[in-house]
C-alpha positions as CSV (number, residue, x, y, z in Angstrom):
1,M,-7.2,-3.9,-31.6
2,F,-9.1,-1.4,-33.7
3,Q,-8.5,-2.2,-37.3
4,T,-8.6,1.2,-38.8
5,L,-7.5,4.7,-37.9
6,V,-9.5,6.3,-35.1
7,M,-10.3,9.9,-36.2
8,P,-9.9,12.9,-33.8
9,T,-13.6,13.4,-33.5
10,L,-14.1,9.9,-32.3
11,R,-11.2,10.3,-29.9
12,I,-12.9,13.4,-28.4
13,V,-16.2,11.6,-28.0
14,I,-14.6,8.6,-26.3
15,A,-12.6,10.9,-24.0
16,L,-15.9,12.7,-23.1
17,H,-17.5,9.3,-22.5
18,A,-14.7,8.3,-20.2
19,L,-14.8,11.6,-18.4
20,G,-18.6,11.2,-17.8
21,I,-18.0,7.7,-16.4
22,V,-15.3,9.0,-14.0
23,A,-17.7,11.8,-12.9
24,Q,-20.4,9.2,-12.2
25,A,-18.0,7.3,-10.0
26,I,-17.0,10.5,-8.1
27,L,-20.6,11.5,-7.6
28,A,-21.6,8.0,-6.5
29,G,-18.8,8.0,-3.9
30,Q,-19.9,11.3,-2.5
31,F,-23.5,10.1,-2.2
32,L,-22.4,6.8,-0.6
33,S,-20.4,8.8,1.9
34,G,-23.5,10.6,3.1
35,A,-24.0,13.7,1.0
36,L,-27.5,13.9,-0.6
37,E,-27.1,16.6,-3.2
38,P,-24.7,14.6,-5.5
39,V,-27.4,12.0,-6.3
40,R,-29.2,14.7,-8.4
41,F,-26.0,15.4,-10.4
42,H,-25.4,11.6,-10.6
43,E,-28.9,11.3,-12.3
44,W,-28.3,14.1,-14.7
45,T,-24.8,12.9,-15.6
46,A,-26.3,9.5,-16.3
47,W,-28.4,11.0,-19.1
48,V,-25.5,12.9,-20.4
49,V,-23.4,9.8,-20.5
50,L,-26.2,7.9,-22.3
51,V,-26.4,10.7,-25.0
52,I,-22.6,10.6,-25.4
53,A,-22.8,6.8,-25.8
54,A,-25.4,7.2,-28.5
55,A,-23.2,9.9,-30.2
56,Q,-20.2,7.5,-30.0
57,I,-22.2,4.9,-32.0
58,V,-23.1,7.4,-34.7
59,V,-19.5,8.7,-35.0
60,A,-18.0,5.2,-35.0
61,F,-20.2,4.2,-37.9
62,V,-19.9,7.5,-39.8
63,Q,-16.1,7.5,-39.5
64,R,-15.9,3.8,-40.2
65,A,-13.8,3.2,-37.1
66,G,-13.9,-0.5,-37.4
67,L,-16.2,-3.3,-36.4
68,A,-14.7,-3.9,-32.9
69,L,-15.3,-0.3,-31.9
70,A,-18.7,-0.1,-33.4
71,I,-19.9,-3.3,-31.7
72,T,-18.5,-2.4,-28.3
73,S,-20.0,1.0,-28.6
74,V,-23.5,-0.5,-29.2
75,F,-23.0,-2.9,-26.2
76,L,-21.8,0.0,-24.0
77,F,-24.9,2.0,-24.9
78,V,-27.2,-1.0,-24.0
79,A,-25.3,-1.6,-20.8
80,E,-25.5,2.1,-19.9
81,A,-29.3,2.1,-20.5
82,L,-29.5,-0.9,-18.2
83,Q,-27.3,1.0,-15.7
84,T,-29.7,3.9,-15.8
85,G,-32.7,1.7,-15.2
86,T,-31.0,-0.2,-12.3
87,G,-30.1,3.2,-10.7
88,Y,-33.7,4.4,-10.8
89,G,-34.8,1.0,-9.5
90,R,-32.2,1.1,-6.8
91,F,-30.9,-2.3,-7.7
92,L,-27.5,-1.6,-6.2
93,G,-26.4,-5.2,-6.4
94,V,-26.5,-4.8,-10.2
95,H,-25.9,-1.1,-10.5
96,I,-22.5,-0.9,-8.7
97,P,-20.8,-3.9,-10.4
98,L,-22.1,-2.8,-13.8
99,G,-20.7,0.6,-13.2
100,V,-17.3,-0.9,-12.5
101,L,-17.5,-3.0,-15.7
102,L,-18.6,0.1,-17.7
103,F,-15.6,2.0,-16.3
104,G,-13.3,-0.7,-17.4
105,A,-14.8,-1.0,-20.9
106,V,-14.8,2.7,-21.6
107,S,-11.2,2.9,-20.3
108,W,-10.2,0.1,-22.7
109,Q,-11.8,2.0,-25.6
110,L,-10.0,5.2,-24.6
111,F,-6.7,3.3,-24.4
112,E,-7.2,1.7,-27.8
113,A,-8.4,5.0,-29.4
114,F,-5.2,6.8,-28.4
115,R,-2.8,3.9,-28.9
116,P,-0.5,4.5,-31.9
117,Q,-1.9,2.9,-35.0
């Protein structure tokens, strides 16, 4: 789907992004199962993921990775900012489904970034 070659730096950033999203799901699961301490790490990881999402936008544009990746990176950043806000607001009816959608979107980017060109 991505029109141009995805450079190694961008692949690393997308992989870190996906790893952060997976960590968020793990921490949320621990919190929902009754442990209280993971919620603090869930909060910190949310900010790390948001920074990685911003870095991904910059790297995608600098490396001219293609319009599809650049646009989806911007939308992911906006969605992750909304995700952070709904987490602080405790709007779980939005927060949890949006987290699932983000997981799918970042997984798709990761798949596309490592797919043979």
